C-alpha positions in Angstrom: 23.4 -24.9 7.5 23.0 -21.3 7.8 26.7 -21.1 9.5 28.2 -23.0 7.0 27.5 -20.4 5.1 28.8 -17.9 6.8 31.4 -19.2 8.2 34.3 -17.1 7.0 32.3 -14.3 5.0 34.2 -10.2 6.1 30.8 -9.0 8.0 30.5 -5.2 8.0 27.5 -4.0 10.9 26.7 0.1 11.4 26.2 0.3 15.1 27.2 -2.9 15.8 28.2 -2.3 19.5 25.0 -1.5 20.8 21.2 -2.9 20.5 20.8 -4.4 17.3 23.1 -3.6 16.2 25.0 -5.2 19.4 23.2 -8.6 18.5 23.6 -8.9 15.2 27.6 -8.6 15.6 27.2 -11.3 18.2 25.6 -13.6 15.9 27.0 -13.4 13.2 30.7 -14.1 15.2 28.9 -17.0 16.2 28.3 -18.2 13.1 31.6 -18.1 12.7 32.0 -14.4 10.8 35.1 -11.6 11.0 32.8 -8.6 12.2 34.2 -4.7 11.9 32.2 -3.1 14.0 31.6 0.7 13.4 30.4 2.6 16.3 29.8 6.1 17.8 29.9 7.0 20.7 30.0 3.1 22.1 33.7 2.6 22.3 33.5 1.1 26.0 30.7 -1.8 24.5 33.3 -2.3 21.1 35.7 -2.8 23.2 34.2 -5.1 24.8 33.0 -7.1 22.3 36.1 -7.7 20.9 37.8 -8.3 23.6 35.3 -11.4 24.4 34.7 -12.5 20.6 39.5 -12.7 21.2 38.7 -15.0 24.1 36.4 -17.1 21.9 38.5 -17.2 19.0 36.4 -15.1 16.4 38.0 -12.0 14.8 36.3 -8.4 15.5 37.6 -4.9 15.4 35.8 -1.0 16.5 35.6 1.1 14.1 34.7 4.0 14.6 33.0 6.9 12.4 30.9 9.6 12.1 28.8 8.5 9.4 26.7 11.4 7.9 30.1 12.3 6.7 31.2 11.0 3.5 34.4 11.6 4.1 34.2 9.5 7.8 31.7 7.4 6.7 34.4 6.6 3.0 38.1 6.3 5.6 35.7 3.9 7.8 34.8 1.2 5.2 37.9 1.5 3.6 40.0 0.3 6.8 36.7 -2.6 7.4 38.0 -4.3 4.1 40.6 -3.4 5.0 41.8 -5.5 8.2 38.9 -7.8 7.2 40.5 -9.1 3.5 38.2 -7.6 1.4 34.1 -7.1 2.3 30.8 -9.9 1.9 28.6 -8.9 3.9 27.3 -5.1 4.7 24.9 -4.2 7.9 23.1 -0.3 7.6 21.8 -0.5 11.2 23.3 2.9 12.3 20.4 4.8 13.4 18.4 7.2 15.9 14.4 8.7 16.2 16.9 11.4 17.7 13.7 12.7 19.9 10.0 13.1 19.2 8.6 16.4 17.1 5.1 17.2 15.9 5.2 18.0 12.9 5.0 22.4 14.1 7.9 21.6 16.1 10.3 20.3 12.5 12.2 23.1 12.2 15.6 22.8 9.6 18.1 21.4 11.6 16.5 18.9 12.8 15.1 17.2 9.8 18.3 17.1 8.5 19.7 16.1 11.2 17.3 12.8 11.6 17.5 12.5 7.6 21.2 12.0 7.5 21.7 10.1 10.6 18.8 7.0 8.9 19.3 8.1 4.9 22.5 9.8 3.9 24.2 7.8 6.0 23.6 4.4 4.5 23.8 6.1 1.2 27.1 7.3 2.2 28.4 3.1 3.5 26.5 1.9 0.5 29.0 3.9 -1.8 31.4 3.9 -0.3 31.4 -0.4 0.0 30.1 -1.6 -3.3 33.8 -1.4 -4.4 34.4 -3.9 -2.5 31.3 -5.9 -2.2 31.4 -6.1 -6.1 34.6 -8.1 -5.9 33.3 -11.4 -4.8 30.6 -13.6 -6.7 28.1 -12.8 -4.4 28.0 -10.1 -1.8 24.6 -9.2 0.7 23.3 -6.3 2.1 20.7 -6.5 4.5 19.6 -2.5 5.6 17.7 -1.7 9.1 14.2 0.0 8.2 11.6 0.1 10.8 7.7 -0.7 11.6 7.5 3.1 12.1 8.4 3.2 7.6 5.1 0.8 6.8 2.6 2.5 9.4 4.6 6.0 10.4 5.0 5.3 13.6 3.5 6.9 17.1 3.1 10.6 17.7 5.8 12.9 17.2 7.9 9.9 14.8 7.3 11.9 10.9 10.6 12.9 10.9 12.0 9.5 12.0 9.5 7.3 10.2 9.8 9.4 7.2 13.5 7.9 6.6 12.4 4.9 7.8 10.0 4.8 5.1 12.3 6.5 2.4 14.5 3.0 3.3 12.5 1.1 1.6 12.2 2.4 -1.4 16.1 2.4 -1.0 16.3 -1.3 -0.8 14.3 -1.6 -3.7 16.1 0.9 -5.8 19.1 -0.6 -5.4 18.5 -4.4 -5.5 17.9 -4.0 -8.9 21.0 -1.0 -10.1 23.5 -3.2 -7.8 22.0 -7.0 -8.9 23.8 -7.6 -12.5 27.3 -7.1 -9.8 26.0 -10.3 -7.6 24.8 -7.4 -5.2 22.0 -9.6 -3.1 19.8 -6.0 -0.9 17.5 -6.6 0.9 15.8 -5.0 4.6 13.8 -5.8 8.3 11.4 -3.9 9.5 11.4 -4.5 13.3 8.4 -3.7 15.7 8.4 -3.6 18.8 12.3 -4.8 20.3 11.8 -3.8 24.0 15.6 -4.4 25.5 17.1 -1.5 23.0 18.7 2.1 24.3 16.2 3.1 21.2 12.7 1.8 23.1 14.6 2.6 26.3 15.3 6.7 25.4 11.6 7.0 23.2 9.0 4.6 24.1 7.2 5.1 27.0 5.8 1.3 29.6 1.8 3.1 29.9 2.7 3.4 25.5 4.5 -0.6 25.4 2.1 -2.3 27.1 -0.4 -1.0 24.8 1.5 -2.3 21.8 1.9 -5.1 23.5 -1.9 -5.1 23.6 -2.6 -5.3 20.6 0.1 -7.8 18.8 -0.6 -11.1 18.0 1.4 -13.1 19.7 1.4 -11.2 23.0 5.1 -10.1 23.6 6.9 -7.7 21.9 10.5 -7.9 20.1 13.5 -8.9 21.4 17.3 -8.1 20.0 18.0 -11.4 18.9 14.7 -11.6 16.8 15.7 -9.1 14.6 19.0 -10.5 14.7 18.2 -13.7 13.1 16.5 -12.5 10.1 19.4 -10.5 9.1 21.7 -13.1 9.0 19.0 -15.3 7.1 18.6 -12.5 4.5 22.7 -11.5 4.6 23.5 -15.7 4.3 23.8 -17.4 0.4 20.5 -19.1 2.1 18.6 -17.3 -0.1 19.9 -16.6 -2.6 17.5 -15.6 -4.7 16.3 -13.7 -2.4 16.8 -9.2 -2.6 14.8 -5.9 -2.9 12.6 -7.8 -0.5 11.7 -7.2 3.3 10.2 -9.1 6.7 8.3 -6.9 8.9 9.3 -8.2 12.8 6.0 -7.8 14.7 4.6 -10.3 15.4 1.9 -9.4 13.5 1.0 -6.2 13.9 1.1 -5.2 10.5 1.5 -7.4 7.7 1.6 -6.8 3.9 
């Protein structure tokens, strides 16, 4: 069983205290893994998850950090590895659309902010985590992209979609580079996942209804849909899969 493969594994989940990240954190904890959950502003959620985990005999440790800053990202990763006793799995989940801006509204500061949140942070965390992952015979990394990275996103998401598209290439390139060290690198690309602050903030009810109308499965996704795919890619069940992306969108986009 997959759960047996994850029992005792040491996992770091960035932005692991809310939305999709929280679902991923909880899924790993339920599978018996030890989890360091990074957060930026969700300290109360992170502490709640840790307390609940302890009550069930599980291990979860909250770690703060602004991952846009290389030194903070490195400190957070090293602290996670120290507290967990090593690192087997990295989940690069941190990211944000920030706000919708059209081409003529995007200034250099906004562009850098979106790229730093979604892409630079992933680079910094991956750089810091790789030496820890490489100490194991087999390790795994899963990066969170988006359907926007495939299709371009809804109007006003140019910067976000660009960064998420770059994550798909980042994943393939890193899989090639880290494969000889026994580190598999894969990605997931979620579509409309309701029940998250992301879509509560950036997706109107009308837009959600229109999107759902075009989904072959006839429903929006939920955070658990994403978490299951992440756990599959992270586990040792699929030890020959690397450089791949699983699209989680109900069939609205298939490549």
